[in-house]
C-alpha positions in Angstrom: 360.4 -158.5 87.9 357.4 -159.5 85.8 355.2 -157.3 88.1 357.4 -154.3 87.4 357.4 -154.9 83.7 353.6 -155.2 83.7 353.3 -151.9 85.6 355.6 -150.1 83.1 353.6 -151.4 80.2 350.3 -150.3 81.7 351.8 -146.8 82.5 353.0 -146.5 78.9 349.6 -147.5 77.5 347.9 -144.9 79.7 350.3 -142.2 78.6 349.7 -143.1 75.0 345.9 -142.9 75.4 346.2 -139.6 77.1 348.5 -138.1 74.5 346.7 -139.4 71.4 343.6 -137.3 71.8 345.8 -134.2 72.3 347.8 -135.0 69.2 344.6 -135.6 67.2 343.1 -132.4 68.5 346.3 -130.5 67.6 346.1 -132.0 64.1 342.5 -130.9 63.8 343.4 -127.4 64.9 346.1 -127.2 62.3 343.6 -128.0 59.5 341.5 -125.2 58.1 337.8 -125.3 58.8 335.0 -124.3 56.3 331.5 -124.3 57.8 328.4 -124.6 55.6 325.1 -122.9 56.2 322.2 -124.3 54.1 319.3 -122.0 53.4 316.5 -124.1 51.7 313.1 -122.6 51.2 311.6 -119.3 52.2 313.6 -116.8 54.2 312.0 -115.9 57.5 312.7 -115.3 61.2 313.9 -118.9 61.7 316.4 -118.5 58.9 317.7 -115.2 60.3 318.2 -116.9 63.7 319.9 -119.9 62.2 322.4 -117.7 60.2 323.1 -115.5 63.2 323.9 -118.5 65.4 326.0 -120.1 62.7 328.1 -117.0 62.1 328.7 -116.7 65.8 329.8 -120.3 66.0 332.1 -119.8 63.0 333.7 -116.8 64.8 334.2 -118.8 68.0 335.8 -121.7 66.2 337.9 -119.4 64.0 336.7 -120.9 60.8 338.6 -120.0 57.6 335.4 -119.3 55.7 331.6 -119.8 55.9 329.8 -121.1 52.8 326.2 -119.8 52.7 324.5 -122.3 50.3 321.2 -121.0 49.1 318.2 -122.4 47.3 315.4 -120.0 48.0 312.4 -118.4 46.3 312.8 -115.3 48.6 311.1 -114.4 51.8 310.5 -111.6 54.3 312.4 -108.4 53.8 312.8 -107.9 57.6 314.5 -111.3 57.9 316.6 -110.6 54.8 317.9 -107.4 56.2 318.8 -109.1 59.5 320.9 -111.7 57.7 322.6 -109.0 55.5 323.5 -107.0 58.7 325.0 -110.2 60.2 327.0 -111.0 57.0 328.4 -107.5 56.8 329.4 -107.5 60.5 331.0 -111.0 60.2 334.8 -111.2 60.8 334.7 -114.6 59.0 334.5 -114.3 55.2 331.1 -115.5 53.9 330.9 -117.1 50.5 327.4 -117.1 48.9 326.8 -120.2 46.8 323.6 -120.9 44.9 323.5 -124.7 44.7 322.9 -127.5 43.8 322.1 -127.4 40.0 318.5 -126.5 39.5 318.5 -124.2 42.6 317.8 -120.5 42.5 318.3 -117.4 44.6 315.3 -115.3 43.8 314.0 -112.1 45.4 315.6 -111.9 48.9 318.2 -114.5 47.9 319.6 -112.1 45.3 320.2 -109.5 48.0 322.0 -112.0 50.2 324.2 -113.1 47.4 325.2 -109.5 46.7 326.0 -109.1 50.4 328.4 -112.0 50.7 332.2 -111.4 50.4 332.4 -113.9 47.5 329.4 -114.8 45.3 329.3 -118.1 43.4 326.8 -120.3 41.6 326.6 -123.8 40.4 325.9 -124.6 36.8 322.2 -124.8 36.0 321.2 -122.3 38.7 319.7 -118.7 38.4 319.2 -115.6 40.4 317.2 -112.4 40.2 313.5 -111.3 40.2 314.2 -109.2 43.3 311.2 -106.9 43.0 309.5 -106.4 46.4 306.0 -107.7 46.6 303.1 -107.0 48.9 299.4 -108.0 49.2 297.8 -107.8 45.8 300.6 -109.5 43.8 301.9 -107.3 41.0 303.3 -103.9 41.6 300.6 -101.5 40.4 301.9 -98.1 39.3 305.6 -99.0 39.7 307.7 -96.5 37.9 309.4 -98.0 34.8 313.2 -98.0 35.2 313.7 -97.7 31.4 310.9 -95.7 29.8 310.7 -95.6 26.1 311.5 -92.5 24.0 307.9 -91.5 23.9 307.6 -91.4 27.6 310.8 -89.4 27.9 309.5 -86.8 25.5 306.3 -86.7 27.4 308.2 -86.2 30.7 310.1 -83.3 29.1 306.9 -81.7 27.9 305.5 -82.0 31.4 308.6 -80.2 32.9 310.5 -83.4 33.9 308.0 -84.1 36.6 308.4 -87.3 38.6 306.1 -90.1 37.3 303.0 -90.5 39.3 302.4 -93.9 40.8 299.1 -95.6 41.9 300.8 -96.9 45.0 303.2 -94.5 46.6 304.0 -97.0 49.4 305.2 -99.6 46.9 307.2 -96.9 45.1 309.0 -96.1 48.3 309.6 -99.8 49.0 311.1 -100.3 45.5 313.3 -97.2 45.8 314.5 -98.4 49.2 315.2 -101.8 47.8 317.2 -100.4 44.9 319.3 -98.2 47.2 320.1 -101.3 49.3 321.1 -103.6 46.5 323.1 -100.9 44.8 325.0 -100.1 48.0 325.8 -103.9 48.4 327.0 -104.0 44.8 329.2 -101.0 45.3 330.6 -102.5 48.5 331.5 -105.8 46.9 332.5 -104.3 43.5 329.7 -106.0 41.5 327.4 -104.9 38.7 325.1 -102.3 40.4 323.2 -101.5 37.2 322.0 -105.1 36.7 321.1 -105.2 40.5 318.8 -102.3 40.0 317.3 -103.9 37.0 316.6 -107.0 39.0 314.6 -105.0 41.4 312.7 -102.7 39.1 312.2 -105.1 36.2 312.4 -108.5 38.0 315.4 -109.4 35.7 317.0 -112.8 36.1 320.3 -114.4 35.0 321.7 -117.9 34.6 325.0 -118.8 36.3 327.2 -118.2 33.2 325.4 -115.0 32.3 325.8 -113.7 35.9 329.5 -114.5 35.7 329.9 -112.6 32.4 327.9 -109.6 33.8 330.1 -109.3 36.9 327.2 -110.2 39.1 329.0 -113.2 40.7 332.7 -114.0 41.1 332.9 -117.6 40.0 331.0 -120.7 38.9 331.7 -124.0 40.8 330.2 -127.4 40.4 330.4 -128.4 44.1 331.7 -127.1 47.4 335.1 -128.8 47.0 335.7 -127.1 43.7 334.4 -123.8 45.3 337.0 -124.0 48.0 339.8 -124.7 45.5 338.8 -121.7 43.4 338.6 -119.2 46.3 342.0 -120.3 47.7 344.4 -117.4 47.9 341.7 -114.7 47.3 341.9 -111.6 49.4 338.7 -110.3 51.0 337.9 -107.4 53.3 335.9 -108.4 56.4 334.3 -106.3 59.1 336.6 -103.8 60.7 338.5 -103.2 57.5 340.9 -106.2 57.9 342.0 -108.0 54.7 342.1 -111.8 54.9 343.8 -114.1 52.4 341.8 -117.3 52.2 343.6 -120.6 52.5 340.8 -123.0 51.7 342.4 -125.5 49.3 342.6 -128.3 51.9 339.9 -127.0 54.3 337.7 -129.4 56.1 334.0 -128.9 55.2 331.6 -129.1 58.1 327.8 -128.5 58.0 326.1 -126.5 60.7 322.5 -127.7 61.3 319.8 -125.4 62.7 319.4 -125.5 66.5 316.1 -126.5 68.1 315.1 -122.9 68.5 315.5 -122.2 64.8 313.5 -125.3 63.9 310.8 -124.4 66.4 310.6 -120.9 64.9 310.4 -122.3 61.4 307.2 -124.2 62.5 305.3 -121.6 64.4 306.2 -118.7 62.0 304.4 -120.4 59.2 301.3 -118.2 58.8 299.0 -121.3 58.6 300.4 -122.8 61.8 300.1 -119.5 63.6 296.5 -119.2 62.5 295.8 -122.8 63.7 297.5 -122.0 67.1 295.3 -119.0 67.5 292.2 -121.2 66.7 293.2 -123.9 69.2 293.8 -121.2 71.8 290.4 -119.6 71.3 288.6 -123.0 71.4 290.5 -124.0 74.6 289.6 -120.9 76.4 286.0 -121.1 75.3 285.7 -124.7 76.6 287.4 -123.7 79.8 285.0 -120.8 80.4 281.9 -123.0 79.6 283.2 -125.9 81.8 285.2 -124.4 84.7 287.5 -126.8 86.4 288.4 -128.9 83.3 291.9 -127.3 83.5 293.4 -129.1 80.4 291.5 -127.0 77.8 292.5 -123.8 79.5 296.1 -124.7 79.8 296.5 -126.0 76.3 294.5 -123.0 74.9 296.6 -120.5 76.8 299.8 -122.0 75.6 298.7 -122.1 72.0 297.3 -118.6 72.1 300.6 -117.2 73.4 302.6 -119.1 70.8 300.3 -117.8 68.1 300.6 -114.2 69.3 304.4 -114.7 69.5 304.5 -115.9 65.9 302.4 -112.8 64.9 305.0 -110.6 66.6 307.7 -112.0 64.3 305.7 -111.7 61.1 304.6 -108.6 59.2 300.8 -108.4 59.9 298.0 -106.2 59.0 296.6 -104.7 62.2 293.2 -104.2 60.7 293.0 -107.9 60.1 294.1 -108.7 63.6 291.5 -106.3 65.0 288.8 -108.1 62.9 289.9 -111.4 64.3 289.7 -110.2 67.9 286.3 -108.8 67.3 285.2 -112.1 65.8 286.6 -114.0 68.9 284.8 -111.7 71.3 281.5 -112.1 69.4 281.9 -115.9 69.4 282.5 -115.9 73.2 279.4 -113.7 73.6 277.5 -116.2 71.4 278.5 -119.0 73.8 277.1 -117.3 76.9 274.3 -115.4 75.3 273.2 -117.5 72.2 271.9 -115.5 69.3 272.4 -116.6 65.7 273.2 -113.1 64.5 276.1 -112.6 66.9 277.6 -116.0 66.1 277.4 -115.4 62.3 278.9 -112.0 62.7 281.8 -113.4 64.7 282.5 -116.0 62.1 282.5 -113.4 59.3 284.7 -111.1 61.2 287.2 -113.9 62.1 287.4 -115.2 58.5 287.9 -111.7 57.0 290.5 -110.9 59.6 292.4 -114.2 58.9 292.4 -113.3 55.1 293.7 -109.8 55.8 296.0 -110.7 58.7 299.4 -111.3 57.0 300.4 -108.2 55.1 302.8 -110.0 52.8 302.9 -112.0 49.6 306.4 -113.3 50.0 306.8 -117.0 49.0 306.1 -119.4 51.8 304.3 -116.8 53.9 300.8 -116.8 52.4 297.8 -118.0 54.2 296.3 -121.1 52.7 292.7 -120.9 51.6 291.9 -124.4 52.8 293.2 -123.5 56.2 290.9 -120.4 56.3 288.0 -122.6 55.1 288.6 -125.2 57.8 288.8 -122.5 60.4 285.5 -121.1 59.3 283.9 -124.5 59.2 285.1 -125.2 62.8 283.6 -122.0 64.1 280.4 -122.7 62.3 280.4 -126.1 63.9 280.9 -124.5 67.3 277.9 -122.2 66.8 275.8 -125.2 65.6 276.8 -127.3 68.6 275.8 -124.5 71.0 272.4 -124.0 69.3 271.8 -127.8 69.3 272.6 -128.0 73.0 270.2 -125.1 73.7 267.4 -126.8 71.8 268.0 -130.1 73.6 268.1 -128.3 77.0 264.8 -126.6 76.2 263.0 -129.8 75.3 264.5 -131.9 78.2 263.1 -132.3 81.7 263.7 -129.6 84.3 266.7 -130.6 86.4 266.8 -127.8 89.0 264.3 -125.8 91.1 261.0 -126.6 92.6 259.6 -128.1 89.4 262.4 -130.7 89.3 261.6 -131.8 92.9 257.9 -132.5 92.3 257.1 -136.2 92.1 260.4 -137.4 93.6 260.5 -140.0 96.3 261.7 -139.1 99.8 262.3 -141.3 102.9 260.9 -140.1 106.2 263.7 -139.6 108.8 261.5 -138.4 111.7 258.0 -137.0 112.0 255.9 -135.2 114.6 252.3 -134.3 113.9 252.4 -132.5 110.5 256.1 -131.8 110.1 259.5 -133.6 110.3 262.5 -134.4 108.2 263.0 -136.4 105.1 265.9 -137.6 103.0 265.7 -136.7 99.3 268.3 -136.4 96.5 271.1 -137.3 98.9 270.2 -134.4 101.3 268.3 -133.9 104.5 265.2 -131.7 104.1 262.7 -130.1 106.4 259.2 -131.3 105.4 255.6 -130.9 106.3 252.3 -132.6 105.2 248.6 -133.0 106.0 249.1 -136.6 107.1 251.2 -138.4 109.7 254.1 -140.6 108.6 256.4 -143.1 110.2 260.2 -143.1 110.1 261.4 -145.1 107.1 258.2 -144.6 105.1 258.7 -143.5 101.5 256.6 -140.5 100.5 256.3 -138.3 97.5 257.3 -134.6 97.1 254.2 -132.6 96.1 255.8 -129.1 96.3 258.6 -127.0 97.7 258.0 -123.8 99.6 260.9 -121.8 101.1 263.2 -124.8 101.2 260.6 -126.9 102.9 259.2 -129.9 101.1 255.5 -130.5 101.1 255.1 -134.3 101.0 252.2 -136.7 100.6 251.5 -140.4 100.7 252.4 -142.1 97.5 249.3 -143.1 95.6 248.9 -146.8 94.7 247.1 -148.5 91.8 246.0 -152.1 92.3 248.5 -152.6 95.0 251.4 -151.2 93.0 253.1 -147.9 93.5 252.8 -145.3 90.9 255.6 -142.7 90.6 254.8 -139.2 89.3 257.9 -138.1 87.5 258.3 -134.5 86.6 
């Protein structure tokens, strides 16, 4: 009887353990889920990959909402447009949230905030300054969005001609950026005029001013308050569907970047990409100069490929890339055919190419001058090492050829009349001489003619052998 009772108790416990995870899982599925994406720092290829993966995961888990928390100075326009496309195509509502207090959504961050279904900011934050930038910093010749009366009168006198710009490419980029942010503002029902002002005049707003200007939808101190405020709002997602948010009691869960996104964040740093290229070049040079070392060639090839992959993801100036390649070729030539002029030319070409390489002035994507200086110093060091090795080789003793064999000792293996065989430098040689020698006798190499050693008896001085080294 006791055995039966024990069996029933064990079975009940097993059933309880099996059912409890299911019940817990059902309870979790019943609760609403709010996923958080955190964008801190410059926006680049890694950020775009991170946001894409997070939105895909949110759709798979049927999240109620995604909170895109931002604290960014801006970034690359290509990556920004990728994120905007993903947000607009998302079937899960995306809430843009500039936080915590003291954060900002400048430049590309302003575009992203306008693209989200709901825009929010924490107190003490700001957004704006969305003017596109390029190499050279300020926008020379950018047409003024609000010319004064004198300029208007002048335009009328000139027949309302379009204002001329010093840089037509920047004017095109600015007009394109204005069209993009106005279209986002019209899509989300936000202030399009201020959006254009943020692009043309680099205007900025605080959180409360943005709320009053209809640039954002609400101000929230933290994410919990944000979810309470957006509860019950109706938003239109991709496909034209309208969703009524139920986020009051939603469970917040952060989505961390995957290893691929973290890896991209490292290698797409222009300074890291430049260093990878440098390591790759050095590795290949060492492999070519010392064939068979293997390790330098393997490491150099991997680093070079990673550096080129990073360049493929970044906006680069192809003239700068061409100069870098010319510099590398000249330095390789310098290694095999040393001339100071070629080496210095290679260094100058490489440094100038590195300075010109990245065709962008976006925050976080500028080449550091110390990195360029270190790169130049390393290449100068390479040239100096090569020149020093050549000088040392020129002053050192000859190690190959007939001159290197003269004066070396050789042991007679066999001898008949004036010729025989000797053992020298670990090898068996055919030899000849004017004297007769016995096997085992040590002789001296006087000369080498057509792979035949000319030997002689070693001279002695006061009973001691004297060796004539070359």
